[in-house]
N, CA, C and O atoms as CSV, one atom per row, in Angstrom:
chain,resi,resn,atom,element,x,y,z
A,1,MET,N,N,7.842,8.116,8.860
A,1,MET,CA,C,8.669,7.680,7.759
A,1,MET,C,C,8.661,6.153,7.720
A,1,MET,O,O,8.625,5.496,8.760
A,2,VAL,N,N,8.695,5.606,6.520
A,2,VAL,CA,C,8.781,4.160,6.338
A,2,VAL,C,C,10.054,3.841,5.563
A,2,VAL,O,O,10.582,4.686,4.840
A,3,LYS,N,N,10.538,2.621,5.722
A,3,LYS,CA,C,11.748,2.194,5.025
A,3,LYS,C,C,11.412,1.082,4.044
A,3,LYS,O,O,10.595,0.205,4.327
A,4,LEU,N,N,12.048,1.135,2.907
A,4,LEU,CA,C,11.928,0.078,1.918
A,4,LEU,C,C,12.794,-1.091,2.372
A,4,LEU,O,O,13.962,-0.906,2.713
A,5,GLN,N,N,12.221,-2.296,2.375
A,5,GLN,CA,C,12.945,-3.487,2.815
A,5,GLN,C,C,12.990,-4.503,1.685
A,5,GLN,O,O,12.124,-4.508,0.810
A,6,PHE,N,N,13.996,-5.358,1.707
A,6,PHE,CA,C,14.170,-6.412,0.707
A,6,PHE,C,C,14.195,-7.742,1.449
A,6,PHE,O,O,15.000,-7.925,2.362
A,7,ASP,N,N,13.317,-8.679,1.064
A,7,ASP,CA,C,13.224,-9.931,1.813
A,7,ASP,C,C,13.921,-11.094,1.109
A,7,ASP,O,O,14.495,-10.933,0.032
A,8,ASN,N,N,13.860,-12.265,1.738
A,8,ASN,CA,C,14.506,-13.467,1.199
A,8,ASN,C,C,13.892,-13.945,-0.108
A,8,ASN,O,O,14.528,-14.689,-0.854
A,9,ASN,N,N,12.660,-13.527,-0.396
A,9,ASN,CA,C,11.988,-13.894,-1.646
A,9,ASN,C,C,12.321,-12.926,-2.769
A,9,ASN,O,O,11.701,-12.961,-3.832
A,10,LYS,N,N,13.304,-12.061,-2.532
A,10,LYS,CA,C,13.758,-11.063,-3.509
A,10,LYS,C,C,12.633,-10.116,-3.908
A,10,LYS,O,O,12.479,-9.771,-5.080
A,11,GLN,N,N,11.848,-9.704,-2.913
A,11,GLN,CA,C,10.776,-8.738,-3.120
A,11,GLN,C,C,10.996,-7.555,-2.202
A,11,GLN,O,O,11.487,-7.701,-1.083
A,12,TYR,N,N,10.627,-6.377,-2.688
A,12,TYR,CA,C,10.682,-5.182,-1.855
A,12,TYR,C,C,9.370,-5.058,-1.096
A,12,TYR,O,O,8.305,-5.395,-1.613
A,13,LYS,N,N,9.461,-4.563,0.153
A,13,LYS,CA,C,8.270,-4.402,0.990
A,13,LYS,C,C,8.340,-3.086,1.743
A,13,LYS,O,O,9.416,-2.593,2.082
A,14,VAL,N,N,7.164,-2.533,1.994
A,14,VAL,CA,C,7.029,-1.322,2.801
A,14,VAL,C,C,6.007,-1.631,3.885
A,14,VAL,O,O,4.920,-2.128,3.589
A,15,THR,N,N,6.343,-1.343,5.134
A,15,THR,CA,C,5.404,-1.501,6.236
A,15,THR,C,C,4.785,-0.143,6.521
A,15,THR,O,O,5.494,0.829,6.781
A,16,LEU,N,N,3.466,-0.081,6.469
A,16,LEU,CA,C,2.755,1.175,6.698
A,16,LEU,C,C,2.354,1.286,8.162
A,16,LEU,O,O,2.012,0.281,8.787
A,17,PRO,N,N,2.392,2.490,8.716
A,17,PRO,CA,C,2.013,2.676,10.121
A,17,PRO,C,C,0.554,2.274,10.375
A,17,PRO,O,O,-0.329,2.547,9.562
A,18,LYS,N,N,0.324,1.626,11.509
A,18,LYS,CA,C,-1.016,1.172,11.891
A,18,LYS,C,C,-2.009,2.331,11.916
A,18,LYS,O,O,-3.149,2.176,11.478
A,19,ALA,N,N,-1.591,3.487,12.422
A,19,ALA,CA,C,-2.490,4.644,12.508
A,19,ALA,C,C,-2.965,5.084,11.122
A,19,ALA,O,O,-4.118,5.485,10.963
A,20,LEU,N,N,-2.093,5.012,10.126
A,20,LEU,CA,C,-2.466,5.389,8.758
A,20,LEU,C,C,-3.491,4.409,8.197
A,20,LEU,O,O,-4.481,4.815,7.589
A,21,ILE,N,N,-3.247,3.121,8.406
A,21,ILE,CA,C,-4.169,2.096,7.915
A,21,ILE,C,C,-5.543,2.250,8.558
A,21,ILE,O,O,-6.564,2.160,7.878
A,22,GLU,N,N,-5.567,2.482,9.862
A,22,GLU,CA,C,-6.841,2.662,10.566
A,22,GLU,C,C,-7.547,3.933,10.113
A,22,GLU,O,O,-8.770,3.940,9.976
A,23,ALA,N,N,-6.800,5.006,9.880
A,23,ALA,CA,C,-7.400,6.268,9.429
A,23,ALA,C,C,-8.046,6.108,8.053
A,23,ALA,O,O,-9.051,6.754,7.757
A,24,LYS,N,N,-7.471,5.250,7.215
A,24,LYS,CA,C,-8.025,5.007,5.880
A,24,LYS,C,C,-9.176,4.007,5.911
A,24,LYS,O,O,-9.894,3.858,4.922
A,25,GLY,N,N,-9.355,3.321,7.039
A,25,GLY,CA,C,-10.405,2.315,7.128
A,25,GLY,C,C,-10.014,1.005,6.456
A,25,GLY,O,O,-10.877,0.185,6.144
A,26,TRP,N,N,-8.726,0.806,6.232
A,26,TRP,CA,C,-8.232,-0.421,5.632
A,26,TRP,C,C,-7.941,-1.424,6.723
A,26,TRP,O,O,-7.880,-1.068,7.900
A,27,GLY,N,N,-7.762,-2.675,6.344
A,27,GLY,CA,C,-7.405,-3.710,7.300
A,27,GLY,C,C,-6.761,-4.879,6.589
A,27,GLY,O,O,-6.561,-4.851,5.375
A,28,LYS,N,N,-6.438,-5.903,7.351
A,28,LYS,CA,C,-5.836,-7.098,6.780
A,28,LYS,C,C,-6.745,-7.642,5.685
A,28,LYS,O,O,-7.948,-7.805,5.890
A,29,GLY,N,N,-6.170,-7.919,4.535
A,29,GLY,CA,C,-6.939,-8.451,3.417
A,29,GLY,C,C,-7.462,-7.403,2.458
A,29,GLY,O,O,-8.006,-7.754,1.411
A,30,THR,N,N,-7.315,-6.119,2.781
A,30,THR,CA,C,-7.743,-5.067,1.860
A,30,THR,C,C,-6.887,-5.137,0.600
A,30,THR,O,O,-5.660,-5.098,0.681
A,31,ASP,N,N,-7.525,-5.242,-0.558
A,31,ASP,CA,C,-6.802,-5.250,-1.829
A,31,ASP,C,C,-6.500,-3.817,-2.234
A,31,ASP,O,O,-7.405,-2.990,-2.343
A,32,LEU,N,N,-5.213,-3.525,-2.459
A,32,LEU,CA,C,-4.794,-2.185,-2.845
A,32,LEU,C,C,-4.176,-2.206,-4.232
A,32,LEU,O,O,-3.403,-3.104,-4.565
A,33,LEU,N,N,-4.521,-1.216,-5.034
A,33,LEU,CA,C,-3.884,-1.018,-6.325
A,33,LEU,C,C,-2.729,-0.056,-6.127
A,33,LEU,O,O,-2.862,0.940,-5.416
A,34,VAL,N,N,-1.598,-0.345,-6.749
A,34,VAL,CA,C,-0.431,0.532,-6.685
A,34,VAL,C,C,-0.292,1.175,-8.056
A,34,VAL,O,O,-0.066,0.488,-9.052
A,35,VAL,N,N,-0.431,2.504,-8.103
A,35,VAL,CA,C,-0.372,3.222,-9.376
A,35,VAL,C,C,0.592,4.397,-9.264
A,35,VAL,O,O,0.912,4.856,-8.167
A,36,LEU,N,N,1.043,4.870,-10.407
A,36,LEU,CA,C,1.860,6.079,-10.467
A,36,LEU,C,C,0.988,7.215,-10.970
A,36,LEU,O,O,0.266,7.056,-11.954
A,37,ASP,N,N,1.050,8.366,-10.300
A,37,ASP,CA,C,0.299,9.518,-10.788
A,37,ASP,C,C,1.111,10.220,-11.876
A,37,ASP,O,O,2.199,9.766,-12.230
A,38,ASP,N,N,0.585,11.322,-12.405
A,38,ASP,CA,C,1.244,12.011,-13.517
A,38,ASP,C,C,2.574,12.653,-13.135
A,38,ASP,O,O,3.326,13.077,-14.013
A,39,LYS,N,N,2.874,12.731,-11.839
A,39,LYS,CA,C,4.154,13.285,-11.375
A,39,LYS,C,C,5.135,12.182,-10.973
A,39,LYS,O,O,6.242,12.474,-10.520
A,40,GLY,N,N,4.739,10.928,-11.134
A,40,GLY,CA,C,5.605,9.807,-10.791
A,40,GLY,C,C,5.515,9.362,-9.348
A,40,GLY,O,O,6.311,8.532,-8.910
A,41,ASN,N,N,4.560,9.896,-8.597
A,41,ASN,CA,C,4.367,9.493,-7.201
A,41,ASN,C,C,3.629,8.161,-7.133
A,41,ASN,O,O,2.752,7.884,-7.951
A,42,ILE,N,N,3.989,7.343,-6.154
A,42,ILE,CA,C,3.287,6.084,-5.927
A,42,ILE,C,C,2.023,6.377,-5.124
A,42,ILE,O,O,2.068,7.055,-4.098
A,43,VAL,N,N,0.895,5.856,-5.607
A,43,VAL,CA,C,-0.397,6.075,-4.957
A,43,VAL,C,C,-1.025,4.712,-4.673
A,43,VAL,O,O,-1.071,3.846,-5.547
A,44,LEU,N,N,-1.505,4.534,-3.449
A,44,LEU,CA,C,-2.227,3.316,-3.076
A,44,LEU,C,C,-3.716,3.611,-3.096
A,44,LEU,O,O,-4.174,4.577,-2.486
A,45,LYS,N,N,-4.470,2.772,-3.802
A,45,LYS,CA,C,-5.920,2.943,-3.881
A,45,LYS,C,C,-6.580,1.608,-3.577
A,45,LYS,O,O,-6.146,0.574,-4.084
A,46,PRO,N,N,-7.633,1.619,-2.750
A,46,PRO,CA,C,-8.334,0.355,-2.518
A,46,PRO,C,C,-9.023,-0.095,-3.802
A,46,PRO,O,O,-9.583,0.717,-4.538
A,47,LYS,N,N,-8.975,-1.393,-4.055
A,47,LYS,CA,C,-9.627,-1.949,-5.232
A,47,LYS,C,C,-11.130,-1.799,-5.074
A,47,LYS,O,O,-11.682,-2.073,-4.008
A,48,GLU,N,N,-11.780,-1.367,-6.129
A,48,GLU,CA,C,-13.234,-1.211,-6.112
A,48,GLU,C,C,-13.893,-2.577,-5.976
A,48,GLU,O,O,-13.503,-3.531,-6.649
A,49,VAL,N,N,-14.876,-2.667,-5.118
A,49,VAL,CA,C,-15.628,-3.906,-4.945
A,49,VAL,C,C,-16.641,-4.007,-6.073
A,49,VAL,O,O,-17.445,-3.100,-6.284
A,50,GLU,N,N,-16.593,-5.130,-6.802
A,50,GLU,CA,C,-17.529,-5.325,-7.914
A,50,GLU,C,C,-18.917,-5.635,-7.380
A,50,GLU,O,O,-19.076,-6.393,-6.423
A,51,LYS,N,N,-19.918,-5.035,-8.013
A,51,LYS,CA,C,-21.310,-5.245,-7.594
A,51,LYS,C,C,-22.029,-6.127,-8.568
A,51,LYS,O,O,-23.212,-6.417,-8.383
């Protein structure tokens, strides 16, 4: 489980578990798109690398 946090810059943040990030093959600097699916769920998708 993760908790939604609010920082001094008045932004909400979520810290994702290291094991999840490693399982996805993501790392520091990975650009993620935040989208809502048709059911209103938040989905994180890595940004496609332009060729």
